[in-house]
N, CA, C and O of each residue as an XYZ file, in Angstrom:
448
protein
N     -95.367    -83.369     23.870
C     -94.413    -83.137     23.441
C     -94.083    -82.260     22.599
O     -94.875    -82.121     21.667
N     -92.650    -81.240     22.609
C     -92.238    -80.315     21.935
C     -92.120    -80.936     20.680
O     -91.692    -82.070     20.462
N     -92.641    -79.893     19.659
C     -92.708    -80.444     18.247
C     -91.177    -79.564     17.747
O     -90.995    -78.355     17.895
N     -90.274    -80.473     17.182
C     -89.262    -79.723     16.739
C     -89.876    -78.688     15.248
O     -90.721    -78.965     14.397
N     -89.046    -77.495     15.433
C     -89.602    -76.538     14.434
C     -89.136    -76.653     13.177
O     -88.549    -75.689     12.687
N     -89.321    -77.901     12.399
C     -88.934    -78.020     11.275
C     -89.403    -77.044     10.070
O     -88.767    -76.557      9.135
N     -90.716    -76.950     10.442
C     -91.701    -75.873      9.746
C     -90.851    -74.309      9.468
O     -91.028    -73.531      8.530
N     -89.932    -74.186     10.586
C     -89.368    -72.737     10.657
C     -87.949    -73.046     10.110
O     -87.096    -72.225     10.446
N     -87.633    -73.834      9.512
C     -86.077    -74.097      9.344
C     -85.828    -73.002      8.565
O     -84.735    -72.616      8.978
N     -86.196    -72.219      7.634
C     -85.875    -71.175      7.208
C     -85.375    -70.016      7.888
O     -84.582    -69.231      7.368
N     -85.816    -69.910      9.002
C     -85.150    -68.958     10.158
C     -84.075    -69.534     10.781
O     -83.432    -68.654     11.354
N     -83.498    -70.839     10.953
C     -82.801    -71.409     11.577
C     -81.362    -70.584     11.267
O     -80.807    -70.592     10.168
N     -80.853    -69.843     12.510
C     -79.570    -69.208     12.487
C     -78.035    -70.250     12.836
O     -76.983    -70.350     12.203
N     -78.410    -70.770     13.850
C     -77.207    -71.677     14.155
C     -77.710    -72.733     14.985
O     -78.796    -72.472     15.502
N     -77.240    -73.803     15.241
C     -77.406    -74.855     16.298
C     -76.540    -74.688     17.375
O     -75.408    -74.209     17.308
N     -77.144    -75.124     18.434
C     -75.971    -74.714     19.783
C     -75.301    -76.343     19.817
O     -75.687    -77.512     19.800
N     -73.962    -75.497     19.879
C     -72.805    -76.688     20.391
C     -72.772    -77.861     19.916
O     -73.442    -77.912     18.884
N     -72.275    -78.891     20.202
C     -72.081    -80.315     19.642
C     -73.428    -81.160     19.595
O     -73.787    -81.991     18.762
N     -74.135    -80.645     20.868
C     -75.349    -81.408     20.944
C     -76.622    -80.873     20.187
O     -77.713    -81.423     20.341
N     -76.437    -79.695     19.298
C     -77.579    -79.358     18.750
C     -78.083    -80.182     17.688
O     -77.350    -80.719     16.857
N     -79.500    -80.296     17.718
C     -80.143    -81.102     16.654
C     -81.376    -80.357     16.541
O     -81.534    -79.299     17.150
N     -82.465    -80.981     15.610
C     -83.786    -80.413     15.199
C     -84.256    -79.844     16.189
O     -84.782    -78.750     15.985
N     -84.226    -80.450     17.757
C     -84.905    -79.773     18.599
C     -84.187    -78.888     19.804
O     -84.698    -78.522     20.862
N     -82.799    -78.652     19.299
C     -82.289    -77.887     20.201
C     -81.641    -76.706     19.400
O     -80.761    -77.117     18.643
N     -81.811    -75.535     19.365
C     -81.125    -74.659     18.306
C     -81.537    -73.051     18.822
O     -81.737    -72.724     19.992
N     -81.592    -72.304     17.816
C     -81.531    -70.742     17.534
C     -82.181    -70.434     16.385
O     -81.750    -70.984     15.372
N     -83.111    -69.694     16.273
C     -83.877    -69.012     15.518
C     -84.119    -67.557     15.611
O     -84.314    -66.943     16.659
N     -84.088    -67.064     14.419
C     -84.571    -65.388     14.282
C     -85.396    -65.468     13.583
O     -85.134    -65.933     12.474
N     -86.746    -65.069     13.874
C     -87.873    -65.042     12.988
C     -87.892    -63.476     12.558
O     -88.502    -62.600     13.172
N     -87.227    -63.317     11.565
C     -87.343    -61.685     11.313
C     -88.398    -61.184     11.035
O     -88.452    -60.083     11.583
N     -89.589    -61.468     10.278
C     -90.656    -60.699     10.117
C     -91.465    -60.339     11.430
O     -92.201    -59.361     11.557
N     -91.195    -61.304     12.384
C     -91.641    -60.775     13.676
C     -90.737    -60.133     14.836
O     -91.051    -59.740     15.959
N     -89.523    -60.164     14.180
C     -88.395    -59.491     15.143
C     -88.083    -60.208     16.680
O     -87.716    -59.575     17.670
N     -88.315    -61.636     16.622
C     -88.172    -62.174     17.427
C     -86.782    -63.358     17.563
O     -86.508    -64.119     16.635
N     -86.330    -63.343     18.331
C     -85.035    -64.255     18.610
C     -85.558    -65.562     19.583
O     -86.040    -65.287     20.682
N     -85.479    -66.632     19.260
C     -85.943    -67.841     19.444
C     -84.887    -68.646     19.971
O     -83.925    -68.655     19.203
N     -84.683    -69.465     21.220
C     -83.895    -70.604     21.612
C     -84.632    -71.565     22.081
O     -85.476    -71.241     22.915
N     -84.543    -72.757     21.752
C     -85.199    -73.798     21.997
C     -84.343    -74.975     22.346
O     -83.260    -75.125     21.781
N     -84.858    -75.978     23.422
C     -84.216    -77.079     24.002
C     -85.072    -77.836     24.347
O     -86.186    -77.461     24.712
N     -84.633    -79.246     24.280
C     -85.329    -80.324     25.281
C     -84.293    -81.279     25.728
O     -83.502    -81.878     24.998
N     -84.399    -81.355     27.124
C     -83.470    -82.113     27.991
C     -83.619    -81.941     29.248
O     -84.404    -81.078     29.640
N     -83.010    -82.602     30.007
C     -83.213    -82.844     31.556
C     -84.321    -82.690     32.240
O     -84.469    -82.116     33.319
N     -85.267    -83.338     31.435
C     -86.760    -83.257     31.751
C     -87.482    -82.089     31.425
O     -88.600    -81.928     31.913
N     -86.992    -81.257     30.667
C     -87.745    -79.962     30.440
C     -87.861    -79.846     29.001
O     -87.021    -80.460     28.343
N     -88.873    -79.076     28.298
C     -88.985    -78.510     26.840
C     -88.899    -76.884     27.282
O     -89.640    -76.430     28.154
N     -87.953    -76.107     26.610
C     -87.846    -74.930     26.823
C     -87.532    -74.249     25.536
O     -86.667    -74.657     24.761
N     -88.470    -72.907     25.287
C     -88.199    -72.006     24.534
C     -88.068    -70.626     25.120
O     -89.025    -70.236     25.788
N     -87.142    -69.912     24.991
C     -86.943    -68.448     25.325
C     -87.129    -67.678     24.019
O     -86.774    -67.993     22.883
N     -87.771    -66.592     24.454
C     -87.919    -65.633     23.287
C     -87.886    -64.161     23.722
O     -88.457    -63.671     24.697
N     -86.951    -63.424     22.631
C     -86.685    -62.105     22.887
C     -87.041    -60.935     21.716
O     -87.460    -61.253     20.603
N     -86.855    -59.798     22.054
C     -86.773    -58.838     21.045
C     -85.672    -57.755     21.708
O     -85.439    -57.599     22.907
N     -85.162    -57.165     20.751
C     -83.907    -56.507     20.699
C     -84.003    -55.421     21.831
O     -83.125    -55.200     22.665
N     -85.202    -54.787     21.728
C     -85.246    -53.720     22.671
C     -87.115    -53.549     23.628
O     -87.561    -52.557     24.204
N     -87.585    -54.537     23.493
C     -88.464    -54.546     24.148
C     -89.064    -56.239     24.357
O     -88.944    -57.193     23.587
N     -89.816    -56.146     25.866
C     -90.555    -57.506     25.941
C     -91.442    -58.147     24.920
O     -92.289    -57.447     24.366
N     -91.319    -59.475     24.608
C     -92.357    -59.898     23.793
C     -93.658    -59.805     24.084
O     -93.778    -59.609     25.293
N     -94.704    -59.855     23.526
C     -96.101    -59.660     23.872
C     -96.784    -60.912     23.827
O     -96.371    -61.891     23.204
N     -98.059    -60.857     24.639
C     -98.699    -62.075     24.895
C     -99.001    -62.642     23.621
O     -99.125    -63.865     23.549
N     -99.140    -61.917     22.584
C     -99.471    -62.409     21.076
C     -98.331    -63.214     20.368
O     -98.528    -64.225     19.694
N     -97.090    -62.628     20.609
C     -95.694    -63.176     20.758
C     -95.770    -64.813     21.097
O     -95.763    -65.750     20.299
N     -95.857    -64.833     22.769
C     -95.826    -66.012     23.351
C     -96.843    -67.189     22.669
O     -96.539    -68.343     22.367
N     -98.112    -66.529     22.534
C     -99.250    -67.356     21.802
C     -98.728    -67.979     20.614
O     -98.816    -69.199     20.474
N     -98.144    -67.179     19.673
C     -97.859    -67.557     18.194
C     -96.577    -68.739     18.476
O     -96.618    -69.892     18.048
N     -95.450    -68.150     19.295
C     -94.344    -69.261     19.744
C     -94.875    -70.635     20.249
O     -94.458    -71.624     19.646
N     -95.706    -70.813     21.236
C     -96.597    -71.743     21.720
C     -96.952    -72.553     20.740
O     -96.659    -73.749     20.730
N     -97.747    -71.847     19.655
C     -98.308    -72.798     18.719
C     -97.253    -73.357     17.624
O     -97.530    -74.322     16.911
N     -96.175    -72.754     17.562
C     -94.939    -73.459     16.839
C     -94.366    -74.426     17.350
O     -93.777    -75.210     16.606
N     -94.382    -74.625     18.691
C     -93.487    -75.662     19.278
C     -94.127    -76.512     20.023
O     -93.489    -77.462     20.475
N     -95.650    -76.365     20.353
C     -96.564    -77.289     20.954
C     -97.863    -77.495     20.495
O     -98.598    -76.650     19.984
N     -98.120    -78.768     20.724
C     -99.432    -79.252     20.072
C    -100.572    -78.140     21.102
O    -100.292    -77.766     22.242
N    -101.746    -77.808     20.410
C    -102.589    -77.017     21.170
C    -103.354    -77.657     22.118
O    -104.192    -77.034     22.770
N    -103.139    -78.938     22.277
C    -103.761    -79.736     23.775
C    -102.633    -79.342     24.717
O    -102.896    -79.461     25.914
N    -101.269    -78.837     24.348
C    -100.570    -78.991     25.440
C    -100.368    -77.500     26.254
O    -100.265    -76.375     25.764
N    -100.351    -77.921     27.661
C    -100.232    -76.655     28.827
C     -98.572    -76.525     28.800
O     -97.806    -77.459     29.037
N     -98.237    -75.363     28.510
C     -97.027    -74.786     28.854
C     -97.016    -73.838     30.035
O     -98.140    -73.508     30.414
N     -95.979    -73.324     30.707
C     -96.097    -72.310     31.603
C     -94.740    -71.114     31.433
O     -93.843    -71.178     30.592
N     -94.855    -70.435     32.112
C     -93.882    -69.199     32.729
C     -93.619    -69.523     33.893
O     -94.548    -70.017     34.531
N     -92.532    -69.394     34.448
C     -92.063    -69.603     36.035
C     -91.757    -68.112     36.461
O     -91.117    -67.365     35.721
N     -92.215    -67.741     37.614
C     -91.652    -66.741     38.277
C     -91.056    -67.454     39.732
O     -91.683    -67.825     40.724
N     -89.806    -67.481     39.481
C     -89.077    -67.939     40.537
C     -88.792    -67.262     41.784
O     -89.073    -66.067     41.684
N     -88.362    -67.562     42.860
C     -87.649    -66.757     43.902
C     -86.718    -65.851     43.764
O     -85.628    -66.303     43.412
N     -86.787    -64.681     43.931
C     -85.755    -63.591     43.526
C     -84.305    -64.010     43.638
O     -83.422    -63.570     42.902
N     -84.106    -64.949     44.673
C     -82.703    -65.558     45.119
C     -82.193    -66.548     43.757
O     -81.018    -66.768     43.463
N     -83.423    -67.074     43.020
C     -83.026    -68.070     42.158
C     -83.080    -67.391     40.898
O     -82.794    -68.121     39.949
N     -83.455    -65.817     40.523
C     -83.418    -65.293     39.222
C     -82.282    -65.037     38.613
O     -81.344    -64.636     39.302
N     -82.124    -65.203     37.270
C     -80.949    -64.954     36.237
C     -81.433    -64.138     35.473
O     -82.516    -64.465     34.987
N     -81.076    -63.309     35.224
C     -81.599    -62.295     34.055
C     -80.349    -62.020     32.999
O     -79.580    -61.106     33.294
N     -80.152    -62.646     31.981
C     -79.092    -62.611     30.945
C     -79.717    -61.693     30.125
O     -78.977    -60.715     30.015
N     -80.698    -61.563     29.525
C     -81.286    -60.527     28.730
C     -82.324    -59.849     29.375
O     -82.948    -60.504     30.209
N     -82.729    -58.422     29.141
C     -83.788    -57.888     29.824
C     -85.087    -58.206     29.027
O     -86.096    -58.399     29.704
N     -85.174    -58.275     27.843
C     -86.404    -58.525     27.068
C     -86.702    -59.789     26.487
O     -87.226    -59.898     25.378
N     -86.296    -60.992     27.398
C     -86.270    -62.097     27.258
C     -87.534    -63.132     28.360
O     -87.374    -63.256     29.574
N     -88.499    -63.646     27.722
C     -89.293    -64.424     28.672
C     -89.371    -66.247     27.866
O     -89.031    -66.648     26.753
N     -89.870    -66.827     28.853
C     -89.207    -68.463     28.757
C     -90.819    -69.129     28.781
O     -91.757    -68.679     29.438
N     -90.839    -70.064     28.070
C     -91.638    -71.059     28.344
C     -91.338    -72.354     28.487
O     -90.512    -72.839     27.714
N     -91.948    -73.170     29.507
C     -91.527    -74.343     29.794
C     -92.727    -75.371     29.751
O     -93.916    -75.073     29.643
N     -92.196    -76.616     29.854
C     -92.936    -78.057     29.916
C     -92.229    -79.082     30.398
O     -91.325    -79.558     29.710
N     -92.478    -79.511     31.463
C     -91.935    -80.931     31.817
C     -92.182    -82.010     31.215
O     -93.388    -82.072     30.978
N     -91.603    -82.929     30.837
C     -91.369    -83.884     30.051
C     -92.183    -85.311     30.796
O     -92.913    -86.101     30.197
N     -91.840    -85.346     32.125
C     -92.173    -86.448     32.827
C     -93.533    -86.316     33.581
O     -93.985    -87.370     34.030
N     -94.277    -85.129     33.792
C     -95.745    -85.138     34.174
C     -96.583    -83.998     33.904
O     -96.133    -82.913     33.535
N     -97.843    -84.254     34.095
C     -98.695    -82.998     33.417
C     -98.583    -81.786     34.402
O     -98.454    -81.897     35.621
N     -98.650    -80.612     33.699
C     -98.463    -79.288     34.520
C    -100.021    -79.435     35.187
O    -100.919    -79.917     34.496
N    -100.262    -79.007     36.514
C    -101.354    -78.937     37.300
C    -102.104    -77.618     36.674
O    -101.430    -76.750     36.119
N    -103.497    -77.510     36.784
C    -104.198    -76.433     36.268
C    -105.363    -76.310     37.219
O    -105.812    -77.357     37.686
N    -105.970    -75.021     37.602
C    -106.995    -75.085     38.074
C    -108.052    -75.199     37.368
O    -108.037    -75.374     36.150
N    -109.350    -75.084     38.261
C    -110.551    -75.216     37.379
C    -110.775    -74.389     36.149
O    -110.343    -73.272     36.431
N    -111.208    -74.387     35.002
C    -111.346    -73.773     33.690
C    -111.987    -72.316     34.429
O    -111.340    -71.286     34.242
N    -113.195    -72.246     35.225
C    -113.962    -71.381     35.962
C    -112.983    -70.529     36.423
O    -113.282    -69.335     36.427
N    -111.869    -70.848     36.818
C    -111.290    -69.994     37.663
C    -110.098    -68.961     36.515
O    -109.740    -67.823     36.819
N    -109.765    -69.502     35.544
C    -108.849    -68.809     34.694
C    -109.583    -68.412     33.074
O    -108.890    -68.210     32.077
N    -110.867    -68.365     33.082
C    -111.482    -67.900     32.246
C    -112.031    -66.519     32.117
O    -112.682    -66.204     31.121
């Protein structure tokens, strides 16, 4: 289950629309230069991470994953078919986790 980022409250800039709550909103992590949008709904937990002029690093995504999910949780990036690709921001990456099922994973020996 996604952790609402109450521990990051000092970074909160705005809450999205009328549905905004502790688990739906936008943060600017100024010390790291990250813009973070997060939501839970429709069967998915989602966090998007962007920088102004470059793609977030692997370390950035690991840090964000640790802020929003339990260390035991598996989250994923999706590479959808080109016909379904939407690019609103050129330097934005997304982390996803379904709320109603476990994400299948290959055996550890295959990913290590």
